[in-house]
C-alpha positions in Angstrom: 21.4 -36.2 -16.1 20.3 -33.2 -13.9 16.9 -32.1 -14.7 16.3 -28.1 -15.0 13.5 -28.2 -12.8 12.0 -31.2 -11.7 14.4 -32.6 -9.2 15.1 -31.7 -5.2 18.8 -30.8 -5.6 17.6 -28.1 -8.2 15.3 -27.0 -5.8 17.7 -26.9 -3.0 20.1 -24.8 -4.8 17.4 -22.3 -5.5 16.1 -22.4 -2.4 19.7 -20.4 -1.5 18.2 -17.4 -3.0 15.9 -17.1 -0.3 19.3 -17.0 2.1 20.9 -14.3 0.2 18.0 -12.6 0.4 17.6 -12.5 3.8 21.0 -11.3 4.5 20.6 -8.7 1.9 17.1 -7.6 3.8 18.7 -8.0 7.2 21.6 -5.2 6.3 18.8 -2.5 4.9 16.9 -3.1 8.1 14.3 -5.1 6.9 13.1 -8.8 7.6 10.4 -10.5 5.8 9.2 -9.2 2.1 5.6 -8.9 1.8 5.8 -10.7 -2.1 8.4 -12.3 -4.0 8.0 -11.5 -7.8 9.4 -14.5 -10.1 9.7 -15.6 -14.0 8.3 -19.4 -13.7 9.0 -21.8 -16.6 9.0 -25.1 -15.5 8.7 -24.3 -11.8 11.8 -25.5 -10.5 13.1 -21.8 -9.0 9.5 -21.2 -7.8 9.8 -24.6 -6.1 13.2 -23.9 -4.5 12.1 -20.4 -3.7 8.9 -22.2 -1.7 11.5 -24.4 -0.2 14.0 -21.2 0.9 10.7 -19.4 2.4 9.6 -21.8 4.5 12.8 -22.6 5.5 13.3 -19.0 7.0 9.8 -18.7 8.1 8.2 -16.2 5.7 5.0 -17.9 5.8 3.3 -14.4 4.9 5.1 -13.8 2.2 3.6 -14.0 -1.3 5.3 -15.8 -4.0 4.0 -14.4 -7.3 4.7 -16.3 -10.5 4.5 -14.4 -14.0 4.9 -16.6 -17.1 4.8 -15.3 -20.6 1.7 -16.7 -22.9 4.0 -18.5 -25.2 5.6 -20.3 -22.4 2.5 -20.8 -20.3 3.1 -24.6 -19.7 3.1 -23.9 -15.5 -0.3 -22.2 -16.1 -1.6 -24.6 -18.2 -0.2 -27.7 -15.9 -2.3 -25.9 -12.9 -5.7 -25.1 -15.0 -5.6 -29.2 -16.0 -4.2 -30.2 -12.7 -1.5 -32.6 -14.3 1.9 -32.1 -16.0 1.8 -29.9 -19.1 5.2 -30.3 -21.0 5.9 -26.9 -22.6 8.1 -28.4 -25.2 5.1 -28.5 -27.5 3.9 -25.5 -27.0 7.7 -23.5 -28.2 7.8 -25.9 -31.0 3.6 -24.7 -32.7 5.2 -21.1 -31.7 8.3 -21.4 -33.7 7.0 -23.4 -36.3 3.7 -21.9 -36.8 3.7 -19.0 -39.5 2.4 -15.8 -38.2 -0.5 -14.2 -39.9 
C-alpha cells in the first residue's frame, strides 16, 4: 500500500515540487520565495515541501499551511500533540444533518 501522506517516499515525491519552483523562479531572475502557501490535509504535501525547502537551503522561507475547518485533522493533531485521524471528522460532517 502507498500511504497518501504518511511515508517518506510520498514526501520525496512532493519535494520535487520545490525543484520545479526553484527552476521557474530562476527563469524570472528570482531566488528564494518569502512564503509558500499550501493546502494541508494529512501533512504529506507539507512534509515534502519542507524537505525540498531544506534541500535547497530555503531556511528563511515560510511554509503557510491552510486547512478547511471541516477537515482540520492537522490542526487538531498540532493542538493535541498527537496524531488525530481525520476520517471520523468527515464521517460526522457527512452524516450529521444540518440545522
